[in-house]
Structure formats: C-alpha cells, structure tokens
Backbone as CSV, one residue per row, in Angstrom:
resi,resn,N_x,N_y,N_z,CA_x,CA_y,CA_z,C_x,C_y,C_z
1,MET,-23.004,-75.950,108.314,-22.014,-75.058,108.909,-22.211,-73.641,108.374
2,GLU,-22.164,-72.686,109.273,-22.453,-71.300,108.909,-21.508,-70.769,107.834
3,THR,-20.221,-71.112,107.926,-19.267,-70.577,106.956,-19.497,-71.133,105.551
4,VAL,-19.970,-72.365,105.450,-20.303,-72.921,104.137,-21.457,-72.138,103.528
5,GLU,-22.458,-71.841,104.348,-23.593,-71.055,103.868,-23.148,-69.658,103.448
6,GLN,-22.218,-69.078,104.188,-21.684,-67.762,103.822,-20.986,-67.829,102.465
7,ALA,-20.223,-68.903,102.259,-19.509,-69.066,100.990,-20.485,-69.243,99.834
8,ILE,-21.529,-70.034,100.045,-22.540,-70.236,99.005,-23.205,-68.908,98.655
9,LYS,-23.542,-68.145,99.675,-24.177,-66.842,99.456,-23.250,-65.909,98.681
10,ALA,-21.956,-65.937,99.028,-20.990,-65.056,98.369,-20.828,-65.405,96.894
11,VAL,-20.614,-66.697,96.582,-20.394,-67.063,95.178,-21.658,-66.862,94.351
12,THR,-22.814,-67.027,94.983,-24.074,-66.785,94.281,-24.195,-65.314,93.897
13,GLU,-23.851,-64.444,94.830,-23.916,-63.007,94.564,-22.907,-62.603,93.498
14,TRP,-21.703,-63.175,93.570,-20.690,-62.867,92.552,-21.157,-63.323,91.171
15,ALA,-21.788,-64.483,91.122,-22.291,-64.988,89.840,-23.373,-64.065,89.284
16,LYS,-24.244,-63.570,90.157,-25.287,-62.637,89.729,-24.678,-61.393,89.097
17,GLN,-23.568,-60.950,89.666,-22.914,-59.724,89.207,-21.945,-59.964,88.051
18,GLY,-21.819,-61.222,87.629,-20.916,-61.541,86.530,-19.453,-61.477,86.909
19,LYS,-19.163,-61.616,88.191,-17.774,-61.552,88.643,-17.058,-62.881,88.402
20,VAL,-15.734,-62.801,88.317,-14.911,-63.966,88.000,-14.253,-64.517,89.258
21,LEU,-14.468,-65.802,89.509,-13.872,-66.488,90.652,-12.710,-67.347,90.165
22,LEU,-11.532,-67.120,90.718,-10.360,-67.938,90.405,-10.265,-69.049,91.438
23,MET,-10.160,-70.298,90.974,-10.076,-71.446,91.872,-8.629,-71.926,91.936
24,VAL,-8.131,-72.129,93.157,-6.722,-72.475,93.351,-6.588,-73.716,94.228
25,GLY,-5.894,-74.717,93.703,-5.629,-75.925,94.480,-4.506,-76.703,93.832
26,THR,-3.281,-76.493,94.285,-2.126,-77.109,93.624,-1.662,-78.396,94.289
27,LYS,-2.163,-78.707,95.482,-1.732,-79.941,96.140,-2.351,-81.135,95.415
28,PRO,-1.670,-82.277,95.428,-2.146,-83.446,94.674,-3.584,-83.849,94.996
29,GLN,-3.976,-83.710,96.253,-5.330,-84.115,96.642,-6.404,-83.231,96.018
30,ALA,-6.025,-82.010,95.638,-7.016,-81.035,95.177,-6.994,-80.769,93.679
31,ALA,-5.852,-80.972,93.040,-5.650,-80.491,91.672,-6.713,-80.954,90.677
32,GLU,-6.949,-82.249,90.596,-7.888,-82.745,89.588,-9.323,-82.348,89.912
33,ILE,-9.642,-82.270,91.188,-10.987,-81.845,91.597,-11.221,-80.392,91.187
34,ILE,-10.245,-79.539,91.469,-10.360,-78.130,91.101,-10.470,-77.981,89.587
35,ARG,-9.638,-78.707,88.853,-9.682,-78.630,87.389,-11.066,-79.023,86.857
36,THR,-11.581,-80.148,87.338,-12.865,-80.659,86.858,-14.008,-79.695,87.155
37,GLU,-14.065,-79.217,88.387,-15.168,-78.337,88.772,-15.053,-76.959,88.128
38,ALA,-13.838,-76.439,88.019,-13.650,-75.133,87.382,-14.047,-75.186,85.912
39,GLU,-13.643,-76.242,85.226,-13.989,-76.370,83.809,-15.489,-76.560,83.632
40,ARG,-16.129,-77.211,84.588,-17.574,-77.407,84.513,-18.309,-76.068,84.511
41,ALA,-17.768,-75.093,85.229,-18.408,-73.778,85.315,-17.690,-72.718,84.489
42,HIS,-16.714,-73.151,83.667,-15.949,-72.217,82.839,-15.258,-71.155,83.692
43,LEU,-14.650,-71.586,84.789,-13.938,-70.681,85.683,-12.433,-70.856,85.511
44,PRO,-11.654,-69.791,85.690,-10.197,-69.929,85.631,-9.694,-70.688,86.859
45,TYR,-8.551,-71.366,86.704,-8.040,-72.152,87.823,-6.524,-72.301,87.747
46,ILE,-5.937,-72.583,88.913,-4.512,-72.886,89.031,-4.402,-74.228,89.743
47,VAL,-3.775,-75.214,89.089,-3.623,-76.528,89.720,-2.174,-77.015,89.706
48,GLU,-1.295,-76.237,89.120,0.129,-76.559,89.198,0.732,-75.615,90.235
49,ARG,1.853,-75.039,89.973,2.410,-74.082,90.930,1.784,-72.710,90.712
50,TRP,1.728,-71.925,91.782,1.215,-70.560,91.669,2.262,-69.690,90.984
51,PRO,1.920,-69.018,89.881,2.889,-68.137,89.219,3.056,-66.863,90.049
52,GLY,4.199,-66.692,90.671,4.422,-65.513,91.500,4.130,-64.232,90.743
53,GLY,3.357,-63.336,91.348,3.007,-62.084,90.694,1.786,-62.190,89.805
54,LEU,1.098,-63.327,89.845,-0.089,-63.495,89.007,-1.078,-62.355,89.201
55,LEU,-1.302,-61.978,90.439,-2.257,-60.905,90.722,-1.586,-59.540,90.770
56,THR,-0.448,-59.464,91.439,0.202,-58.169,91.636,0.965,-57.678,90.412
57,ASN,1.237,-58.570,89.475,1.931,-58.180,88.245,1.224,-58.826,87.056
58,PHE,-0.082,-58.607,86.990,-0.898,-59.319,86.012,-0.539,-58.967,84.572
59,ASP,-0.045,-57.769,84.320,0.308,-57.381,82.952,1.336,-58.341,82.357
60,THR,2.312,-58.750,83.179,3.331,-59.687,82.706,2.713,-61.051,82.423
61,VAL,1.822,-61.486,83.313,1.137,-62.766,83.113,0.290,-62.717,81.848
62,ALA,-0.366,-61.584,81.611,-1.198,-61.435,80.416,-0.363,-61.591,79.148
63,GLU,0.862,-61.082,79.177,1.753,-61.238,78.026,2.115,-62.704,77.821
64,SER,2.322,-63.415,78.928,2.630,-64.845,78.833,1.450,-65.613,78.258
65,LEU,0.240,-65.210,78.625,-0.960,-65.856,78.089,-1.088,-65.604,76.588
66,LYS,-0.760,-64.388,76.167,-0.794,-64.070,74.734,0.233,-64.904,73.979
67,SER,1.417,-65.039,74.572,2.478,-65.822,73.948,2.067,-67.283,73.822
68,LEU,1.416,-67.807,74.862,0.939,-69.189,74.825,-0.064,-69.382,73.693
69,ALA,-1.004,-68.456,73.572,-2.019,-68.551,72.520,-1.378,-68.487,71.134
70,THR,-0.396,-67.608,70.981,0.296,-67.467,69.697,1.039,-68.743,69.322
71,ASN,1.751,-69.313,70.288,2.519,-70.530,70.019,1.616,-71.724,69.739
72,GLU,0.484,-71.796,70.424,-0.472,-72.871,70.149,-1.014,-72.752,68.730
73,ALA,-1.280,-71.518,68.316,-1.776,-71.291,66.958,-0.719,-71.680,65.926
74,ARG,0.535,-71.404,66.229,1.619,-71.774,65.314,1.712,-73.285,65.167
75,LEU,1.538,-73.992,66.266,1.593,-75.455,66.199,0.445,-76.017,65.376
76,GLU,-0.727,-75.448,65.547,-1.894,-75.917,64.798,-1.734,-75.652,63.308
77,ASP,-0.963,-74.619,62.994,-0.767,-74.234,61.596,0.666,-74.533,61.164
78,ALA,1.217,-75.605,61.722,2.635,-75.911,61.519,3.001,-76.106,60.056
79,THR,2.123,-76.727,59.271,2.453,-76.983,57.866,2.549,-75.680,57.083
80,VAL,1.647,-74.750,57.403,1.668,-73.459,56.714,2.910,-72.669,57.104
81,ASN,3.296,-72.773,58.379,4.455,-72.029,58.861,5.777,-72.703,58.507
82,ASN,5.689,-73.876,57.870,6.898,-74.583,57.440,7.882,-74.832,58.590
83,LEU,7.367,-75.268,59.719,8.237,-75.576,60.848,8.994,-76.874,60.583
84,THR,10.272,-76.881,60.939,11.037,-78.121,60.837,10.648,-79.019,62.010
85,LYS,11.057,-80.276,61.958,10.743,-81.194,63.056,11.343,-80.701,64.367
86,LYS,12.561,-80.185,64.296,13.213,-79.688,65.504,12.479,-78.470,66.050
87,GLU,12.103,-77.546,65.156,11.382,-76.348,65.585,10.038,-76.718,66.203
88,ARG,9.385,-77.698,65.598,8.089,-78.125,66.124,8.252,-78.760,67.506
89,ARG,9.310,-79.556,67.679,9.556,-80.205,68.966,9.846,-79.171,70.051
90,VAL,10.683,-78.190,69.725,11.023,-77.139,70.691,9.781,-76.333,71.057
91,LEU,8.985,-76.001,70.055,7.778,-75.213,70.289,6.750,-76.012,71.090
92,THR,6.650,-77.301,70.795,5.719,-78.162,71.528,6.087,-78.226,73.003
93,ASP,7.378,-78.374,73.290,7.839,-78.415,74.681,7.558,-77.093,75.387
94,LYS,7.762,-76.002,74.664,7.531,-74.679,75.238,6.050,-74.487,75.581
95,VAL,5.193,-74.902,74.673,3.749,-74.786,74.896,3.319,-75.680,76.058
96,LYS,3.872,-76.875,76.122,3.510,-77.815,77.180,3.861,-77.254,78.553
97,ARG,5.054,-76.667,78.664,5.478,-76.101,79.950,4.592,-74.929,80.348
98,ALA,4.330,-74.046,79.399,3.508,-72.872,79.699,2.071,-73.264,80.014
99,SER,1.561,-74.234,79.278,0.178,-74.654,79.464,-0.038,-75.311,80.817
100,SER,0.976,-76.013,81.325,0.830,-76.688,82.613,0.589,-75.691,83.739
101,VAL,1.138,-74.491,83.594,0.981,-73.465,84.627,-0.159,-72.502,84.301
102,LEU,-0.257,-72.099,83.043,-1.194,-71.044,82.658,-2.455,-71.541,81.956
103,GLY,-2.494,-72.832,81.637,-3.599,-73.350,80.833,-4.976,-73.078,81.402
104,GLY,-5.099,-73.112,82.720,-6.400,-72.886,83.338,-6.840,-71.437,83.336
105,MET,-5.951,-70.546,82.896,-6.268,-69.113,82.902,-6.370,-68.532,81.495
106,ARG,-6.528,-69.381,80.502,-6.505,-68.931,79.108,-7.417,-67.742,78.836
107,HIS,-8.586,-67.748,79.454,-9.570,-66.710,79.140,-9.642,-65.614,80.206
108,LEU,-8.651,-65.580,81.083,-8.621,-64.551,82.118,-8.037,-63.271,81.528
109,LYS,-8.864,-62.251,81.394,-8.441,-61.013,80.738,-7.907,-59.976,81.724
110,THR,-8.279,-60.113,82.981,-7.823,-59.186,84.007,-7.780,-59.927,85.333
111,THR,-7.362,-59.262,86.388,-7.304,-59.940,87.677,-8.699,-60.411,88.084
112,PRO,-8.789,-61.556,88.742,-10.099,-62.077,89.142,-10.739,-61.200,90.210
113,ASP,-12.045,-61.356,90.361,-12.776,-60.577,91.361,-12.750,-61.241,92.733
114,ALA,-12.503,-62.551,92.762,-12.491,-63.294,94.021,-11.722,-64.591,93.815
115,MET,-11.368,-65.257,94.931,-10.640,-66.521,94.839,-11.217,-67.544,95.809
116,PHE,-11.152,-68.806,95.382,-11.464,-69.940,96.251,-10.192,-70.758,96.344
117,VAL,-9.702,-70.995,97.559,-8.390,-71.613,97.753,-8.488,-72.856,98.636
118,ILE,-7.871,-73.932,98.163,-7.721,-75.137,98.972,-6.376,-75.056,99.680
119,ASP,-6.379,-75.050,101.004,-5.168,-75.006,101.831,-4.489,-73.636,101.752
120,ILE,-4.912,-72.735,102.613,-4.379,-71.370,102.586,-2.947,-71.289,103.096
121,VAL,-2.469,-72.354,103.740,-1.066,-72.389,104.160,-0.183,-72.706,102.957
122,ALA,-0.550,-73.742,102.214,0.215,-74.115,101.021,0.162,-73.019,99.963
123,GLU,-0.952,-72.298,99.911,-1.136,-71.242,98.908,-0.967,-69.859,99.533
124,ALA,-0.011,-69.747,100.449,0.191,-68.489,101.174,0.499,-67.322,100.248
125,THR,1.272,-67.566,99.189,1.611,-66.488,98.253,0.371,-65.984,97.530
126,ALA,-0.474,-66.905,97.103,-1.710,-66.526,96.414,-2.603,-65.695,97.326
127,VAL,-2.744,-66.140,98.564,-3.587,-65.424,99.525,-3.013,-64.038,99.812
128,ALA,-1.693,-63.954,99.952,-1.047,-62.667,100.236,-1.250,-61.683,99.085
129,GLU,-1.129,-62.168,97.840,-1.327,-61.292,96.685,-2.770,-60.797,96.624
130,ALA,-3.703,-61.700,96.894,-5.119,-61.315,96.875,-5.407,-60.280,97.958
131,LYS,-4.858,-60.508,99.136,-5.075,-59.582,100.247,-4.513,-58.203,99.918
132,ARG,-3.361,-58.185,99.272,-2.721,-56.915,98.907,-3.592,-56.102,97.957
133,LEU,-4.323,-56.796,97.082,-5.158,-56.111,96.095,-6.613,-55.980,96.528
134,GLY,-6.928,-56.465,97.718,-8.298,-56.368,98.203,-9.252,-57.339,97.536
135,ILE,-8.721,-58.450,97.029,-9.553,-59.477,96.396,-10.051,-60.438,97.470
136,PRO,-11.363,-60.600,97.616,-11.888,-61.489,98.659,-11.522,-62.947,98.408
137,VAL,-11.255,-63.662,99.497,-10.822,-65.056,99.405,-11.694,-65.952,100.277
138,ILE,-12.172,-67.038,99.673,-12.804,-68.123,100.421,-11.754,-69.219,100.521
139,GLY,-11.482,-69.706,101.722,-10.438,-70.709,101.856,-10.804,-71.845,102.787
140,LEU,-10.348,-73.051,102.434,-10.449,-74.178,103.353,-9.341,-74.031,104.382
141,THR,-9.696,-74.075,105.651,-8.713,-73.850,106.704,-8.657,-75.051,107.640
142,ASP,-7.535,-75.731,107.604,-7.307,-76.851,108.506,-6.830,-76.299,109.849
143,THR,-6.528,-77.180,110.786,-6.163,-76.739,112.136,-4.835,-75.992,112.185
144,ASN,-4.018,-76.110,111.126,-2.721,-75.424,111.105,-2.804,-74.042,110.469
145,ALA,-4.004,-73.602,110.089,-4.153,-72.341,109.363,-4.779,-71.260,110.234
146,ASN,-4.466,-70.011,109.890,-5.068,-68.862,110.560,-6.278,-68.405,109.749
147,PRO,-7.482,-68.659,110.223,-8.679,-68.328,109.444,-8.894,-66.834,109.251
148,GLU,-8.203,-66.023,110.033,-8.421,-64.577,109.966,-7.793,-63.930,108.736
149,ILE,-6.940,-64.665,108.013,-6.285,-64.041,106.855,-7.131,-64.138,105.588
150,VAL,-8.258,-64.852,105.654,-9.154,-64.916,104.499,-10.506,-64.330,104.878
151,ASP,-11.301,-64.003,103.879,-12.586,-63.356,104.130,-13.639,-64.338,104.633
152,ILE,-13.644,-65.531,104.047,-14.548,-66.586,104.506,-13.720,-67.848,104.690
153,ALA,-13.582,-68.283,105.932,-12.796,-69.476,106.242,-13.735,-70.646,106.502
154,ILE,-13.530,-71.730,105.762,-14.329,-72.941,105.944,-13.466,-73.970,106.669
155,PRO,-13.717,-74.208,107.957,-12.921,-75.202,108.691,-13.124,-76.590,108.089
156,ALA,-12.040,-77.185,107.620,-12.163,-78.486,106.957,-10.801,-79.142,106.843
157,ASN,-10.812,-80.441,106.661,-9.591,-81.195,106.425,-9.182,-80.989,104.970
158,ASP,-8.194,-80.139,104.745,-7.812,-79.814,103.368,-6.898,-80.860,102.738
159,ASP,-6.753,-82.007,103.401,-6.018,-83.123,102.814,-6.958,-84.248,102.374
160,ALA,-8.223,-84.131,102.722,-9.191,-85.184,102.413,-9.866,-84.916,101.072
161,LYS,-9.659,-85.800,100.112,-10.227,-85.605,98.779,-11.749,-85.489,98.816
162,GLN,-12.376,-86.313,99.633,-13.836,-86.303,99.662,-14.366,-84.958,100.150
163,THR,-13.721,-84.405,101.172,-14.130,-83.110,101.698,-13.906,-82.008,100.667
164,ILE,-12.726,-82.025,100.038,-12.415,-81.032,99.006,-13.444,-81.099,97.880
165,ALA,-13.741,-82.317,97.427,-14.678,-82.495,96.318,-16.075,-82.019,96.688
166,LEU,-16.516,-82.348,97.887,-17.872,-82.002,98.306,-18.062,-80.489,98.408
167,ILE,-17.110,-79.813,99.047,-17.228,-78.364,99.217,-17.084,-77.647,97.874
168,THR,-16.106,-78.065,97.075,-15.890,-77.426,95.775,-17.109,-77.587,94.880
169,LYS,-17.647,-78.793,94.817,-18.827,-79.046,93.995,-20.024,-78.235,94.487
170,THR,-20.169,-78.112,95.792,-21.279,-77.347,96.357,-21.224,-75.889,95.907
171,LEU,-20.035,-75.299,95.929,-19.893,-73.901,95.519,-20.105,-73.733,94.012
172,VAL,-19.566,-74.661,93.228,-19.745,-74.575,91.778,-21.216,-74.772,91.407
173,ASP,-21.882,-75.685,92.083,-23.317,-75.872,91.839,-24.082,-74.578,92.096
174,ALA,-23.704,-73.857,93.153,-24.373,-72.593,93.477,-24.165,-71.572,92.363
175,ILE,-22.956,-71.543,91.804,-22.667,-70.627,90.697,-23.496,-70.990,89.476
176,LEU,-23.566,-72.273,89.168,-24.296,-72.715,87.981,-25.803,-72.533,88.120
177,ARG,-26.298,-72.594,89.337,-27.730,-72.333,89.530,-28.064,-70.890,89.197
178,GLU,-27.087,-70.010,89.416,-27.312,-68.596,89.131,-27.111,-68.285,87.655
179,ARG,-26.212,-69.020,87.013,-25.997,-68.829,85.574,-25.877,-70.198,84.902
180,PRO,-26.993,-70.926,84.801,-26.972,-72.294,84.268,-26.495,-72.393,82.837
181,GLN,-26.500,-71.263,82.109,-26.034,-71.303,80.729,-24.558,-71.647,80.648
182,ALA,-23.830,-71.546,81.771,-22.400,-71.868,81.767,-22.149,-73.364,81.815
183,GLU,-23.202,-74.167,82.064,-23.035,-75.612,82.166,-22.668,-76.208,80.815
184,PRO,-21.527,-76.886,80.694,-21.149,-77.505,79.429,-22.124,-78.611,79.045
185,ALA,-22.110,-78.982,77.778,-23.038,-79.994,77.282,-22.847,-81.334,77.967
186,LYS,-21.606,-81.660,78.367,-21.329,-82.949,78.980,-21.096,-82.800,80.481
187,ALA,-21.851,-81.928,81.102,-21.643,-81.643,82.520,-21.833,-82.864,83.392
188,GLU,-22.684,-83.813,82.949,-22.931,-84.967,83.803,-21.674,-85.786,84.026
189,THR,-20.717,-85.727,83.069,-19.469,-86.455,83.245,-18.574,-85.754,84.241
190,ALA,-18.416,-84.434,84.077,-17.575,-83.673,84.993,-18.183,-83.613,86.373
191,ASP,-19.506,-83.723,86.448,-20.201,-83.588,87.716,-19.996,-84.798,88.615
192,ASP,-19.551,-85.910,88.037,-19.387,-87.133,88.792,-18.050,-87.125,89.503
193,THR,-18.046,-86.798,90.801,-16.797,-86.701,91.550,-16.334,-88.047,92.066
194,SER,-17.081,-89.119,91.784,-16.710,-90.418,92.320,-15.373,-90.895,91.789
195,SER,-14.966,-90.380,90.616,-13.715,-90.827,90.031,-12.518,-90.106,90.612
196,VAL,-12.743,-89.029,91.381,-11.620,-88.270,91.897,-11.598,-88.202,93.411
197,VAL,-12.573,-88.779,94.076,-12.567,-88.763,95.529,-12.396,-90.173,96.055
198,GLU,-11.811,-90.266,97.225,-11.650,-91.565,97.845,-12.982,-91.998,98.436
199,PRO,-13.392,-93.255,98.243,-14.667,-93.704,98.781,-14.665,-93.680,100.299
200,ALA,-15.798,-93.297,100.867,-15.921,-93.276,102.317,-16.178,-94.687,102.815
201,THR,-15.848,-94.918,104.068,-16.094,-96.239,104.628,-17.576,-96.483,104.816
202,GLU,-18.339,-95.399,104.986,-19.787,-95.481,105.078,-20.373,-94.529,104.051
203,PRO,-21.569,-94.808,103.511,-22.185,-93.893,102.552,-22.331,-92.508,103.149
204,VAL,-22.023,-91.486,102.353,-22.121,-90.113,102.830,-23.492,-89.571,102.474
205,THR,-24.312,-89.371,103.471,-25.659,-88.868,103.222,-25.900,-87.540,103.902
206,GLU,-24.971,-87.127,104.794,-25.177,-85.890,105.508,-24.824,-84.690,104.642
207,PRO,-25.353,-83.493,104.944,-25.042,-82.299,104.170,-23.611,-81.857,104.372
208,VAL,-23.182,-80.896,103.549,-21.807,-80.406,103.616,-21.445,-79.980,105.023
209,ALA,-22.317,-79.253,105.669,-22.012,-78.695,106.982,-21.653,-79.764,107.995
210,GLU,-22.151,-80.991,107.816,-21.859,-82.050,108.763,-20.686,-82.906,108.315
211,THR,-20.237,-82.708,107.085,-19.159,-83.527,106.555,-17.799,-82.914,106.815
212,VAL,-17.700,-81.584,106.714,-16.417,-80.935,106.932,-16.061,-80.984,108.394
213,LYS,-14.777,-80.953,108.654,-14.274,-81.086,110.009,-14.274,-79.755,110.726
214,GLU,-14.726,-79.739,111.944,-14.656,-78.528,112.747,-13.201,-78.226,113.051
215,ALA,-12.830,-76.933,112.974,-11.444,-76.565,113.263,-11.180,-76.698,114.754
C-alpha cells in the first residue's frame, strides 16, 4: 500500500535526522503493542489516557516529569530519607499514578518532532494538539475517520491487534535499520509480537500493504 511506504519513508528520514517520534495508542487493543515497540526503539509513548496539553502546554508536563523523577528517587532512597511507612505508601501511590500516564515519556525533553497514532478518532485531542503546533502525524484511519486531518493516513482496521502490531512493528523496524544502535540487548523478546496479537485463522505471509484493510 502506497501510504505504508510513505510512512516508512517518513520515519526513516526522521531517524536519519535524529528526530523524536511519539507513539500514541491508548485503546486496549493497541496499548501493549505500542509500549513494546516503542521501548524496543527507545521512543516515547502514551498508552494510558492522553494528558491534555501535552504538546500545547509542554512546560507544565515537563514539570510533572521532573516531579515524577524526584519522587522515584526518594522512594529508591527511602531509608536515607527516613520515610515513615505511611509516607512511603502515599508517595508510592503518587508515583504509580503519575507513572501510568507519564512513564512512557520519561526521557522526553521537549515536544516531539512527529507522532504515530493508532485510531485518530479516539485520539482526536492528540491529533488536534499536533496539528496546532505543526507536528506531522502518521495515523491509522478506519472507515469512521477523516484521513485528511493527518499528514499520512494508513487505511486500516484500528481495532485489529494483528494489523496494529504488523504496521507498528514495520515502522519501528524501519527506524532501527537507520539507527540500529538503539536496539536493546534483548530485542528478540520485544520483537516477538505473537504474545500480543490475536492469531490469524490462516498463516499471514502477505506484506503489510496486503494485510491492512482498504478504507
């Protein structure tokens, strides 16, 4: 499919330029796939709810990230800080809540250069913020979505785990081919999408372009 090739070309060029791609997929079908593939390439990601203002009010988000890092450090050094059991419990809960939303962005120092989004309807706020700032977006677009609101629209069933996994892995592979040093030591484990995708009724041997659904 032409749009898949366009997306591969785009992420390859961004990788060459050292640009940062933010991966977004908060729906249950996408979350674990996005987390696994993003971590494989050391990319920032959002798999819980989208923090409103993440892009348009990044300074506030950056402060929250600093606070998360500080609180995590306090927990690790709890004995030195003489935290009581109650203080440790309260701090642990606070870190857990913040980490669930911001954990995938720990190393994001500024707004991302581009975004990859699963389901542009569900992630309408994220897409709108990116559009406002001129951040290019690659998005999976099902039949209920308007492909014109993103820069590269990939017509696909954004509810199908296998499709999400195949397209996401294809793009991450393209990034890693351009900067293979980003591949973690245990990449072969993260690379195995069989644990997060639903098995097909027939073996999937066709390329990505033939697997995704035409809009």
